VOBA-1610 file (N, C-alpha, C; in pm, whole numbers, padded with zeros to 5 digits, always signed):
BEGIN
Unk-07775+00686-10634Unk-07730+00732-10496Unk-07838+00760-10432Unk-07823+00735-10297Unk-07932+00752-10190Unk-07935+00918-10156Unk-08059+00947-10129Unk-08088+01084-10102Unk-08032+01097-09949Unk-07980+01219-09940Unk-07933+01241-09808Unk-08052+01268-09695Unk-08046+01209-09568Unk-08134+01237-09464Unk-08084+01305-09348Unk-08173+01369-09272Unk-08127+01403-09128Unk-08191+01295-09035Unk-08095+01280-08946Unk-08131+01196-08819Unk-08096+01259-08687Unk-08134+01212-08579Unk-08115+01271-08444Unk-08074+01176-08339Unk-08008+01204-08247Unk-08005+01159-08123Unk-08002+01235-07994Unk-08074+01210-07902Unk-08094+01284-07780Unk-08015+01238-07658Unk-07885+01296-07603Unk-07847+01226-07490Unk-07904+01272-07382Unk-07956+01162-07298Unk-08052+01197-07176Unk-07986+01268-07063Unk-08066+01318-06987Unk-08039+01389-06856Unk-07943+01291-06767Unk-07972+01174-06756Unk-07879+01080-06687Unk-07733+01056-06747Unk-07749+01046-06866Unk-07619+01016-06948Unk-07530+01151-06930Unk-07585+01271-06937Unk-07532+01389-06917Unk-07461+01399-06768Unk-07531+01372-06677Unk-07490+01378-06547Unk-07367+01278-06508Unk-07386+01159-06569Unk-07275+01061-06546Unk-07160+01077-06660Unk-07145+01195-06716Unk-07045+01207-06799Unk-07024+01103-06905Unk-07132+01055-06968Unk-07126+00948-07066Unk-07129+01011-07219Unk-07130+01144-07217Unk-07149+01234-07343Unk-07047+01189-07439Unk-06918+01175-07395Unk-06818+01151-07515Unk-06822+01025-07565Unk-06835+00924-07476Unk-06858+00784-07522Unk-06953+00759-07619Unk-07084+00833-07600Unk-07195+00827-07695Unk-07170+00889-07821Unk-07113+01016-07802Unk-07086+01094-07928Unk-06977+01031-08015Unk-06869+00963-07961Unk-06795+00875-08032Unk-06851+00777-08107Unk-06932+00714-08050Unk-07001+00600-08111Unk-07083+00635-08226Unk-07155+00736-08190Unk-07264+00791-08297Unk-07189+00837-08420Unk-07072+00898-08404Unk-07008+00942-08526Unk-06925+00840-08603Unk-06854+00761-08531Unk-06779+00644-08581Unk-06860+00534-08646Unk-06955+00489-08565Unk-07021+00379-08624Unk-07126+00410-08728Unk-07168+00521-08743Unk-07259+00563-08849Unk-07198+00609-08968Unk-07071+00660-08954Unk-07030+00729-09064Unk-07086+00852-09103Unk-07181+00907-09045Unk-07258+01019-09078Unk-07192+01143-09026Unk-07236+01248-09093Unk-07168+01384-09061Unk-07272+01464-08949Unk-07179+01481-08840Unk-07250+01543-08739Unk-07254+01699-08797Unk-07382+01745-08794Unk-07401+01878-08868Unk-07456+01992-08758Unk-07506+01941-08663Unk-07588+02029-08561Unk-07585+01976-08408Unk-07591+02059-08311Unk-07604+02014-08173Unk-07645+02152-08085Unk-07726+02103-08005Unk-07763+02227-07900Unk-07813+02158-07769Unk-07758+02229-07671Unk-07804+02194-07544Unk-07947+02243-07503Unk-08037+02181-07449Unk-08178+02198-07404Unk-08188+02171-07255Unk-08273+02252-07187Unk-08348+02243-07069Unk-08482+02240-07095Unk-08545+02122-07136Unk-08674+02130-07182Unk-08786+02162-07072Unk-08862+02274-07150Unk-08996+02299-07074Unk-09088+02195-07039Unk-09178+02219-06953Unk-09285+02104-06936Unk-09359+02095-07071Unk-09393+02206-07131Unk-09469+02184-07283Unk-09382+02122-07364Unk-09256+02142-07388Unk-09171+02072-07492Unk-09170+01923-07443Unk-09141+01886-07325Unk-09135+01748-07280Unk-09284+01681-07303Unk-09391+01761-07277Unk-09525+01695-07306Unk-09549+01665-07442Unk-09525+01776-07534Unk-09542+01736-07691Unk-09466+01650-07739Unk-09342+01642-07697Unk-09231+01527-07741Unk-09298+01396-07697Unk-09322+01384-07570Unk-09373+01254-07511Unk-09513+01201-07591Unk-09580+01291-07634Unk-09716+01265-07694Unk-09684+01193-07843Unk-09565+01212-07902Unk-09533+01145-08028Unk-09475+01009-08018Unk-09447+00947-07892Unk-09341+00834-07883Unk-09408+00721-07920Unk-09532+00689-07852Unk-09597+00551-07866Unk-09672+00545-07991Unk-09607+00464-08091Unk-09687+00432-08232Unk-09688+00295-08265Unk-09609+00206-08194Unk-09597+00063-08229Unk-09719-00008-08204Unk-09749-00095-08271Unk-09874-00201-08256Unk-09826-00319-08191Unk-09699-00367-08246Unk-09635-00489-08159Unk-09634-00453-08010Unk-09683-00551-07939Unk-09693-00551-07799Unk-09558-00514-07725Unk-09466-00602-07768Unk-09343-00579-07692Unk-09268-00433-07728Unk-09266-00390-07851Unk-09212-00267-07878Unk-09290-00154-07836Unk-09428-00168-07819Unk-09510-00057-07782Unk-09488-00052-07637Unk-09470-00161-07555Unk-09441-00142-07413Unk-09302-00075-07397Unk-09213-00091-07468Unk-09089-00009-07449Unk-09110+00153-07489Unk-09176+00157-07584Unk-09218+00289-07616Unk-09301+00357-07496Unk-09373+00285-07433Unk-09459+00352-07311Unk-09359+00387-07213Unk-09257+00287-07185Unk-09148+00336-07087Unk-09076+00472-07138Unk-09047+00472-07247Unk-08976+00591-07302Unk-09062+00705-07264Unk-09172+00703-07320Unk-09281+00824-07292Unk-09291+00855-07156Unk-09294+00746-07070Unk-09303+00791-06920Unk-09163+00855-06856Unk-09075+00787-06915Unk-08918+00849-06885Unk-08919+00990-06916Unk-08965+01041-07047Unk-08946+01173-07083Unk-09038+01262-06967Unk-09150+01226-06939Unk-09224+01300-06883Unk-09174+01312-06734Unk-09107+01210-06678Unk-09058+01211-06561Unk-08916+01269-06532Unk-08850+01256-06658Unk-08704+01311-06623Unk-08640+01425-06709Unk-08745+01466-06793Unk-08689+01572-06889Unk-08725+01723-06821Unk-08811+01726-06697Unk-08829+01849-06652Unk-08802+01830-06495Unk-08852+01933-06414Unk-08821+01921-06268Unk-08675+01970-06248Unk-08648+01910-06111Unk-08480+01924-06081Unk-08440+01804-06007Unk-08324+01753-06024Unk-08247+01648-05957Unk-08133+01677-05922Unk-08103+01653-05787Unk-07953+01686-05738Unk-07913+01821-05753Unk-07995+01938-05747Unk-07991+02069-05767Unk-07941+02096-05910Unk-07994+02036-06001Unk-07968+02037-06145Unk-08109+02021-06214Unk-08130+02118-06313Unk-08219+02113-06404Unk-08189+02018-06519Unk-08282+01917-06569Unk-08244+01806-06655Unk-08179+01903-06786Unk-08073+01855-06827Unk-07994+01901-06945Unk-08009+01794-07060Unk-08031+01811-07175Unk-08009+01689-07266Unk-07930+01775-07400Unk-07865+01697-07455Unk-07792+01731-07570Unk-07838+01687-07701Unk-07897+01753-07790Unk-07970+01729-07905Unk-07878+01738-08013Unk-07828+01601-08092Unk-07739+01589-08194Unk-07804+01580-08327Unk-07765+01648-08436Unk-07838+01613-08569Unk-07723+01572-08643Unk-07751+01429-08728Unk-07663+01374-08827Unk-07714+01395-08967Unk-07638+01399-09067Unk-07683+01398-09201Unk-07601+01297-09289Unk-07659+01235-09378Unk-07605+01151-09468Unk-07702+01067-09539Unk-07643+00967-09618Unk-07729+00874-09692Unk-07784+00765-09573Unk-07911+00733-09594Unk-07955+00628-09501Unk-07952+00674-09348Unk-07946+00793-09327Unk-07916+00846-09177Unk-08004+00773-09075Unk-08155+00771-09124Unk-08231+00726-09002Unk-08199+00573-08960Unk-08164+00499-09059Unk-08154+00348-09015Unk-08016+00329-08973Unk-07911+00413-09008Unk-07783+00392-08962Unk-07772+00432-08806Unk-07874+00552-08763Unk-07879+00585-08638Unk-07950+00480-08556Unk-08044+00421-08624Unk-08143+00305-08549Unk-08045+00189-08517Unk-07954+00142-08617Unk-07844+00026-08582Unk-07773+00074-08476Unk-07719+00187-08468Unk-07625+00228-08381Unk-07682+00250-08238Unk-07796+00311-08216Unk-07861+00326-08104Unk-07908+00190-08040Unk-07986+00123-08109Unk-08043-00027-08094Unk-08171-00003-08019Unk-08224-00109-07988Unk-08358-00121-07906Unk-08303-00151-07773Unk-08378-00122-07677Unk-08339-00163-07530Unk-08411-00279-07477Unk-08350-00377-07459Unk-08427-00505-07432Unk-08322-00573-07308Unk-08400-00615-07204Unk-08300-00669-07074Unk-08223-00790-07103Unk-08258-00863-07225Unk-08197-00966-07241Unk-08056-00956-07321Unk-08063-00837-07388Unk-07946-00808-07448Unk-07840-00717-07375Unk-07723-00768-07346Unk-07631-00685-07274Unk-07489-00705-07339Unk-07490-00721-07481Unk-07349-00753-07547Unk-07280-00645-07562Unk-07331-00492-07560Unk-07270-00382-07578Unk-07237-00343-07734Unk-07310-00424-07811Unk-07306-00405-07940Unk-07352-00269-07995Unk-07458-00215-07919Unk-07527-00079-07941Unk-07507+00008-07825Unk-07556+00125-07866Unk-07522+00246-07751Unk-07628+00189-07629Unk-07740+00149-07657Unk-07827+00123-07553Unk-07785-00014-07468Unk-07727-00103-07547Unk-07661-00209-07472Unk-07568-00170-07379Unk-07474-00073-07409Unk-07377-00019-07313Unk-07425+00080-07206Unk-07496+00167-07261Unk-07537+00281-07184Unk-07695+00274-07116Unk-07759+00186-07162Unk-07905+00187-07129Unk-07919+00071-07025Unk-08033+00084-06937Unk-08055-00014-06846Unk-08210-00058-06859Unk-08244-00191-06849Unk-08380-00238-06849Unk-08369-00346-06767Unk-08422-00326-06629Unk-08412-00433-06519Unk-08539-00466-06480Unk-08573-00585-06483Unk-08681-00643-06449Unk-08687-00744-06305Unk-08782-00749-06227Unk-08792-00855-06131Unk-08833-00972-06165Unk-08841-01079-06074Unk-08877-01223-06129Unk-08995-01236-06185Unk-09124-01137-06171Unk-09227-01145-06239Unk-09223-01072-06375Unk-09108-01007-06393Unk-09124-00941-06545Unk-09138-00803-06531Unk-09189-00750-06428Unk-09222-00609-06412Unk-09073-00514-06401Unk-09086-00416-06494Unk-08967-00329-06505Unk-08950-00257-06362Unk-08835-00268-06303Unk-08808-00214-06198Unk-08709-00083-06190Unk-08645-00079-06320Unk-08550+00042-06346Unk-08516+00051-06483Unk-08546+00168-06549Unk-08530+00196-06692Unk-08457+00307-06741Unk-08358+00306-06809Unk-08281+00426-06855Unk-08242+00386-07000Unk-08286+00479-07077Unk-08257+00452-07237Unk-08120+00506-07289Unk-08051+00578-07205Unk-07921+00623-07245Unk-07936+00732-07360Unk-07999+00710-07476Unk-08020+00789-07560Unk-08170+00778-07633Unk-08234+00895-07677Unk-08337+00881-07761Unk-08326+00909-07896Unk-08400+00838-07985Unk-08412+00871-08130Unk-08535+00828-08188Unk-08568+00872-08314Unk-08675+00811-08397Unk-08623+00725-08506Unk-08688+00633-08542Unk-08632+00517-08635Unk-08724+00526-08753Unk-08794+00618-08804Unk-08881+00638-08899Unk-08866+00776-08973Unk-08853+00791-09081Unk-08803+00927-09164Unk-08915+01018-09130Unk-09046+01010-09146Unk-09143+01111-09107Unk-09145+01145-08953Unk-09111+01040-08875Unk-09108+01088-08716Unk-08985+01162-08695Unk-08869+01133-08754Unk-08767+01222-08739Unk-08780+01369-08772Unk-08855+01379-08911Unk-08879+01498-08938Unk-08981+01586-08836Unk-09082+01517-08801Unk-09171+01570-08707Unk-09093+01624-08576Unk-09017+01519-08519Unk-08942+01564-08400Unk-08852+01682-08422Unk-08771+01682-08520Unk-08677+01789-08563Unk-08759+01925-08577Unk-08860+01935-08630Unk-08942+02053-08627Unk-09007+02101-08506Unk-09039+01992-08409Unk-09074+02030-08282Unk-08981+02095-08197Unk-08844+02022-08185Unk-08738+02084-08103Unk-08703+02215-08183Unk-08691+02220-08301Unk-08656+02366-08357Unk-08750+02478-08312Unk-08868+02441-08306Unk-08974+02528-08240Unk-08944+02590-08105Unk-08875+02484-08010Unk-08859+02534-07892Unk-08712+02570-07873Unk-08639+02572-07979Unk-08486+02592-07967Unk-08428+02713-07910Unk-08516+02827-07926Unk-08488+02968-07871Unk-08522+02958-07730Unk-08621+02933-07689Unk-08678+02935-07542Unk-08616+02841-07464Unk-08600+02722-07506Unk-08560+02604-07421Unk-08403+02569-07439Unk-08354+02605-07546Unk-08211+02571-07573Unk-08116+02690-07578Unk-07978+02640-07600Unk-07877+02748-07591Unk-07775+02725-07504Unk-07715+02837-07441Unk-07614+02814-07329Unk-07713+02815-07209Unk-07711+02717-07110Unk-07805+02709-07005Unk-07727+02742-06875Unk-07723+02882-06863Unk-07668+02942-06761Unk-07701+02919-06631Unk-07847+02872-06625Unk-07884+02884-06487Unk-07952+02733-06443Unk-07892+02638-06526Unk-07947+02490-06505Unk-07867+02430-06404Unk-07749+02482-06354Unk-07691+02412-06215Unk-07708+02507-06119Unk-07731+02454-05991Unk-07725+02540-05865Unk-07602+02513-05789Unk-07517+02604-05763Unk-07396+02583-05703Unk-07395+02651-05556Unk-07307+02589-05470Unk-07302+02658-05339Unk-07284+02801-05329Unk-07335+02865-05235Unk-07325+03025-05224Unk-07185+03052-05203Unk-07130+03144-05281Unk-06987+03187-05259Unk-06892+03097-05344Unk-06926+03025-05426Unk-06841+02922-05493Unk-06784+02999-05618Unk-06666+02989-05649Unk-06614+03064-05759Unk-06649+03002-05897Unk-06763+03031-05956Unk-06823+02986-06057Unk-06778+03041-06199Unk-06718+02963-06310Unk-06657+03037-06413Unk-06720+02943-06536Unk-06741+03019-06652Unk-06773+02956-06772Unk-06632+02954-06861Unk-06610+02860-06934Unk-06500+02850-07032Unk-06524+02783-07161Unk-06464+02830-07262Unk-06483+02769-07397Unk-06370+02656-07435Unk-06423+02551-07488Unk-06350+02447-07556Unk-06377+02436-07713Unk-06285+02431-07798Unk-06318+02416-07943Unk-06255+02283-07969Unk-06314+02170-08007Unk-06271+02059-08057Unk-06225+02078-08203Unk-06113+02070-08222Unk-06033+02142-08353Unk-06076+02058-08484Unk-06036+02105-08608Unk-06078+02042-08724Unk-06003+01910-08747Unk-05894+01897-08677Unk-05802+01757-08710Unk-05898+01658-08664Unk-05984+01648-08572Unk-06065+01553-08539Unk-06183+01508-08636Unk-06196+01582-08738Unk-06311+01564-08819Unk-06273+01522-08956Unk-06133+01478-08978Unk-06108+01435-09123Unk-06175+01319-09181Unk-06213+01240-09102Unk-06310+01124-09124Unk-06400+01101-09004Unk-06518+01022-09012Unk-06578+00962-08909Unk-06500+00890-08820Unk-06468+00933-08684Unk-06382+00832-08605Unk-06447+00882-08470Unk-06358+00816-08362Unk-06390+00819-08233Unk-06328+00947-08166Unk-06246+01012-08219Unk-06182+01110-08168Unk-06244+01234-08102Unk-06329+01287-08173Unk-06431+01394-08105Unk-06492+01365-07984Unk-06551+01224-07963Unk-06606+01179-07842Unk-06486+01161-07753Unk-06359+01097-07795Unk-06255+01082-07695Unk-06226+01189-07643Unk-06197+01296-07700Unk-06173+01437-07639Unk-06265+01494-07541Unk-06396+01477-07566Unk-06492+01502-07482Unk-06483+01419-07362Unk-06467+01292-07377Unk-06465+01195-07282Unk-06345+01233-07174Unk-06228+01278-07214Unk-06121+01327-07133Unk-06163+01452-07073Unk-06217+01546-07131Unk-06258+01665-07053Unk-06367+01643-06946Unk-06434+01522-06946Unk-06519+01489-06864Unk-06460+01475-06707Unk-06330+01435-06718Unk-06266+01419-06607Unk-06249+01551-06507Unk-06271+01653-06564Unk-06266+01790-06499Unk-06376+01803-06393Unk-06488+01709-06416Unk-06614+01716-06327Unk-06691+01849-06335Unk-06677+01908-06459Unk-06744+02019-06492Unk-06886+02008-06576Unk-06965+02086-06584Unk-07090+02066-06661Unk-07085+02122-06776Unk-07142+02044-06897Unk-07154+02114-07030Unk-07285+02176-07021Unk-07266+02333-07056Unk-07389+02396-07046Unk-07425+02455-07203Unk-07335+02446-07296Unk-07347+02493-07430Unk-07278+02396-07522Unk-07338+02372-07648Unk-07293+02293-07739Unk-07307+02342-07898Unk-07215+02361-07972Unk-07264+02412-08126Unk-07152+02353-08221Unk-07208+02299-08311Unk-07117+02259-08436Unk-07092+02384-08502Unk-06970+02425-08529Unk-06923+02560-08603Unk-06816+02543-08720Unk-06848+02633-08808Unk-06752+02645-08916Unk-06692+02788-08899Unk-06581+02809-08871Unk-06521+02934-08829Unk-06491+03011-08957Unk-06546+03137-08971Unk-06506+03209-09114Unk-06364+03259-09079Unk-06309+03304-09198Unk-06181+03373-09204Unk-06171+03500-09094Unk-06279+03577-09110Unk-06284+03706-09014Unk-06290+03639-08866Unk-06364+03535-08836Unk-06380+03499-08689Unk-06229+03445-08649Unk-06178+03368-08727Unk-06043+03291-08710Unk-05940+03419-08682Unk-05948+03515-08763Unk-05843+03640-08769Unk-05864+03714-08632Unk-05973+03732-08587Unk-06015+03787-08443Unk-05977+03709-08333Unk-06009+03582-08341Unk-05994+03475-08248Unk-05855+03455-08216Unk-05776+03452-08323Unk-05627+03438-08308Unk-05557+03571-08315Unk-05618+03674-08318Unk-05538+03794-08347Unk-05426+03824-08233Unk-05444+03792-08107Unk-05352+03814-08005Unk-05227+03741-08009Unk-05249+03622-08093Unk-05142+03526-08105Unk-05029+03599-08212Unk-05070+03681-08319Unk-04993+03729-08420Unk-04870+03806-08369Unk-04878+03916-08274Unk-04755+03974-08225Unk-04658+03876-08130Unk-04730+03784-08072Unk-04637+03692-08015Unk-04543+03604-08105Unk-04615+03576-08209Unk-04537+03493-08313Unk-04443+03571-08376Unk-04478+03711-08414Unk-04379+03787-08492Unk-04253+03804-08410Unk-04280+03846-08273Unk-04172+03865-08180Unk-04069+03736-08169Unk-04141+03630-08179Unk-04079+03515-08133Unk-03989+03457-08283Unk-04078+03474-08371Unk-04020+03405-08510Unk-03975+03516-08615Unk-03999+03644-08578Unk-03962+03741-08690Unk-04080+03779-08762Unk-04108+03898-08818Unk-04220+03961-08896Unk-04282+03865-08995Unk-04194+03825-09091Unk-04243+03744-09177Unk-04264+03594-09152Unk-04180+03532-09081Unk-04198+03395-09049Unk-04324+03386-08941Unk-04345+03491-08872Unk-04438+03499-08751Unk-04576+03510-08833Unk-04594+03587-08920Unk-04709+03607-08991Unk-04749+03473-09068Unk-04654+03418-09153Unk-04677+03292-09203Unk-04733+03186-09120Unk-04688+03167-09003Unk-04720+03087-08902Unk-04862+03120-08856Unk-04888+03231-08828Unk-05020+03289-08803Unk-05131+03259-08895Unk-05102+03276-09032Unk-05182+03241-09152Unk-05211+03107-09149Unk-05103+03024-09133Unk-05128+02891-09112Unk-05235+02831-09018Unk-05241+02913-08906Unk-05332+02873-08810Unk-05476+02918-08838Unk-05483+03032-08903Unk-05608+03059-08942Unk-05652+02977-09057Unk-05585+02911-09155Unk-05613+02847-09242Unk-05659+02706-09204Unk-05585+02649-09086Unk-05621+02541-09027Unk-05773+02536-08947Unk-05801+02651-08914Unk-05924+02656-08844Unk-06049+02702-08943Unk-05999+02780-09048Unk-06111+02814-09126Unk-06112+02760-09269Unk-06000+02709-09301Unk-05988+02647-09436Unk-05936+02720-09538Unk-05889+02849-09491Unk-05846+02960-09607Unk-05734+03037-09514Unk-05629+03092-09603Unk-05558+03209-09564Unk-05612+03339-09574Unk-05583+03411-09474Unk-05657+03571-09485Unk-05600+03644-09622Unk-05465+03601-09631Unk-05410+03680-09748Unk-05446+03647-09890Unk-05523+03533-09913Unk-05582+03485-10020Unk-05732+03496-10026Unk-05792+03533-09930Unk-05942+03518-09896Unk-05997+03666-09951Unk-06078+03666-10061Unk-06150+03792-10102Unk-06229+03849-09982Unk-06222+04006-09956Unk-06291+04062-09870Unk-06441+04022-09847Unk-06495+03998-09976Unk-06650+03967-09953Unk-06668+03825-09899Unk-06584+03746-09909Unk-06601+03602-09845Unk-06551+03578-09703Unk-06494+03680-09638Unk-06422+03662-09517Unk-06517+03630-09395Unk-06645+03671-09432Unk-06763+03647-09330Unk-06830+03527-09357Unk-06792+03453-09441Unk-06876+03324-09504Unk-06823+03197-09400Unk-06925+03107-09367Unk-06854+03000-09277Unk-06753+02938-09354Unk-06631+02902-09289Unk-06540+02828-09349Unk-06558+02677-09379Unk-06457+02611-09429Unk-06471+02477-09477Unk-06435+02378-09373Unk-06381+02423-09251Unk-06332+02331-09154Unk-06432+02321-09041Unk-06478+02215-08984Unk-06552+02207-08872Unk-06496+02188-08734Unk-06563+02238-08644Unk-06521+02234-08493Unk-06650+02216-08420Unk-06628+02193-08295Unk-06732+02171-08202Unk-06690+02279-08094Unk-06783+02358-08063Unk-06773+02468-07954Unk-06846+02415-07831Unk-06793+02390-07723Unk-06841+02343-07583Unk-06819+02442-07481Unk-06926+02500-07415Unk-06922+02574-07299Unk-06924+02486-07180Unk-06825+02507-07100Unk-06835+02414-06964Unk-06837+02535-06846Unk-06917+02486-06733Unk-06928+02576-06627Unk-06919+02481-06503Unk-06856+02559-06406Unk-06816+02490-06274Unk-06726+02586-06199Unk-06680+02513-06081Unk-06577+02597-05990Unk-06446+02582-06057Unk-06383+02699-06066Unk-06252+02709-06120Unk-06223+02633-06249Unk-06347+02672-06334Unk-06349+02590-06462Unk-06234+02604-06563Unk-06186+02729-06578Unk-06074+02768-06654Unk-05949+02674-06639Unk-05911+02687-06494Unk-05783+02599-06470Unk-05800+02445-06489Unk-05933+02402-06434Unk-05948+02267-06465Unk-05946+02195-06598Unk-06015+02285-06680Unk-06014+02246-06831Unk-05875+02237-06892Unk-05780+02356-06857Unk-05652+02365-06908Unk-05567+02247-06855Unk-05581+02206-06731Unk-05496+02111-06674Unk-05534+01978-06750Unk-05654+01947-06775Unk-05701+01828-06869Unk-05634+01829-07007Unk-05637+01966-07049Unk-05602+01971-07189Unk-05433+01959-07220Unk-05369+02003-07118Unk-05216+02001-07149Unk-05164+02096-07211Unk-05029+02128-07189Unk-04958+02251-07298Unk-04978+02223-07447Unk-04941+02345-07506Unk-04963+02352-07643Unk-04894+02240-07724Unk-04775+02208-07686Unk-04704+02127-07773Unk-04713+01984-07708Unk-04783+01894-07797Unk-04806+01752-07747Unk-04701+01690-07688Unk-04556+01721-07743Unk-04446+01656-07702Unk-04427+01669-07563Unk-04456+01779-07515Unk-04439+01819-07361Unk-04567+01788-07268Unk-04678+01741-07325Unk-04769+01715-07256Unk-04774+01607-07179Unk-04822+01596-07051Unk-04831+01472-06949Unk-04901+01374-07004Unk-04880+01251-06974Unk-04968+01128-07007Unk-05109+01155-06953Unk-05200+01113-07041Unk-05346+01129-07011Unk-05418+01264-07048Unk-05336+01363-07065Unk-05375+01482-07121Unk-05427+01463-07258Unk-05513+01567-07297Unk-05596+01533-07421Unk-05471+01565-07549Unk-05405+01667-07513Unk-05292+01696-07625Unk-05181+01587-07642Unk-05146+01514-07516Unk-05072+01392-07538Unk-05143+01280-07608Unk-05266+01255-07561Unk-05337+01133-07626Unk-05385+01156-07780Unk-05399+01299-07810Unk-05459+01326-07945Unk-05390+01428-08039Unk-05301+01508-07974Unk-05225+01593-08030Unk-05113+01546-08120Unk-05080+01622-08230Unk-04959+01590-08321Unk-04855+01686-08325Unk-04911+01823-08331Unk-04802+01915-08334Unk-04866+02031-08264Unk-04757+02143-08260Unk-04813+02265-08178Unk-04952+02317-08233Unk-04962+02312-08374Unk-05087+02362-08435Unk-05211+02264-08434Unk-05179+02124-08469Unk-05261+02018-08469Unk-05254+01955-08349Unk-05326+02013-08257Unk-05308+01968-08118Unk-05441+01930-08047Unk-05546+01897-08132Unk-05679+01840-08075Unk-05789+01964-08038Unk-05730+02030-07952Unk-05868+02119-07892Unk-05788+02263-07831Unk-05863+02352-07822Unk-05845+02489-07767Unk-05923+02486-07644Unk-05869+02576-07554Unk-05937+02609-07425Unk-05916+02751-07369Unk-05997+02839-07340Unk-05960+02946-07301Unk-05873+02951-07207Unk-05777+03063-07187Unk-05689+03084-07086Unk-05731+03177-06967Unk-05845+03229-06959Unk-05890+03326-06858Unk-06040+03340-06866Unk-06119+03358-06778Unk-06256+03376-06778Unk-06282+03504-06865Unk-06206+03592-06868Unk-06207+03716-06971Unk-06207+03681-07098Unk-06100+03602-07140Unk-06069+03545-07267Unk-06204+03452-07311Unk-06240+03372-07223Unk-06352+03287-07262Unk-06475+03387-07305Unk-06511+03477-07232Unk-06602+03574-07274Unk-06586+03625-07424Unk-06462+03678-07440Unk-06438+03742-07573Unk-06452+03615-07700Unk-06382+03508-07668Unk-06375+03390-07756Unk-06541+03339-07790Unk-06612+03335-07691Unk-06756+03300-07694Unk-06825+03396-07770Unk-06793+03530-07775Unk-06865+03631-07855Unk-06817+03636-07991Unk-06695+03594-08032Unk-06648+03594-08149Unk-06699+03485-08225Unk-06717+03348-08189Unk-06780+03253-08259Unk-06933+03237-08234Unk-06976+03336-08173Unk-07126+03340-08129Unk-07168+03193-08062Unk-07114+03180-07981Unk-07146+03045-07898Unk-07311+03030-07881Unk-07355+03135-07840Unk-07510+03130-07829Unk-07589+03146-07941Unk-07546+03131-08038Unk-07612+03141-08183Unk-07705+03026-08194Unk-07823+03040-08245Unk-07909+02929-08275Unk-07888+02908-08414Unk-07788+02811-08458Unk-07776+02760-08599Unk-07858+02631-08611Unk-07931+02580-08509Unk-07988+02443-08485Unk-08111+02460-08571Unk-08192+02575-08550Unk-08313+02593-08608Unk-08319+02602-08780Unk-08218+02713-08817Unk-08235+02730-08947Unk-08182+02616-09047Unk-08096+02533-08964Unk-08027+02399-09036Unk-08157+02311-09074Unk-08253+02302-08960Unk-08375+02200-08987Unk-08455+02280-09093Unk-08491+02390-09079Unk-08584+02447-09167Unk-08537+02457-09317Unk-08417+02483-09342Unk-08346+02496-09458Unk-08344+02357-09539Unk-08325+02257-09442Unk-08307+02105-09506Unk-08435+02072-09571Unk-08561+02100-09466Unk-08683+02037-09518Unk-08746+02129-09616Unk-08703+02258-09630Unk-08752+02346-09736Unk-08723+02308-09855Unk-08601+02238-09889Unk-08545+02210-09984Unk-08592+02060-10047Unk-08667+01989-09966Unk-08716+01869-09989Unk-08850+01856-10088
//
């Protein structure tokens, strides 16, 4: 049996701006079969970009070294500064599984101008354009990754070092017009999307991108029973009034179990604050009228009543198993983000704990 490895992929600022995040996430999960175990948004500082760029050029083969030099220069130019009133934002994803480094390598691919088959992520989302003399006139890698185990470890530890100062919820990465009604809202991509490696998590993100909003926070989360109880606390009296006390509570306990993996009534008190067994992804979106725009794309709670093209029509199954949750007001978004600790840095301890056990 092969030993588990960590590997990573960084979605570039251009891919983020062009809302290619969902398509890339979907391919990374479905084509590798790996477990997405961590994610964090970064607005890299000059120091982080510089130190990361210094590690990139390692090849002795002339062709591959030339590509690495392009990537190094790309990082130095595009990971800092400001473009179109935005600070560069990157999404750093961590994957775990057997042979993880090679699986990410095969899925990300090299970037060569002769290859445009769409087989790899870089075939589809990257660009390598040359003129008649062979000089590169435009270069966009789409995603960045390391393809050697020691390099992955080095890079993960570097980004972990900067994860508090340069990462988290990027509240000030976008400049909006004066007087614009700017809101933050929370989306949870629910556990029904993670029963096996598939395109669904990326597909849900892809549909949310139609809102035109900006991703400023990202966290892979396992909701505890205590968090699920508090998160869905306001739903309990509504269900009890609608269905009766006993049936309402049973339905509410089913929601908590769906999100955390355990019913509150059978969870020992000492285990209620432990991470649950079910995975979700928490994403913070920011923009004008963000709450309404996200909920319009999401659709109503019952997938049967959701309009074509909405997330719950495309991906939902039942009133409970309905693909995603979105806050229904800016106030509730703030409450829900606090409950799941959306700004928590679980990225750094994930990396430290993994390599401590090696």
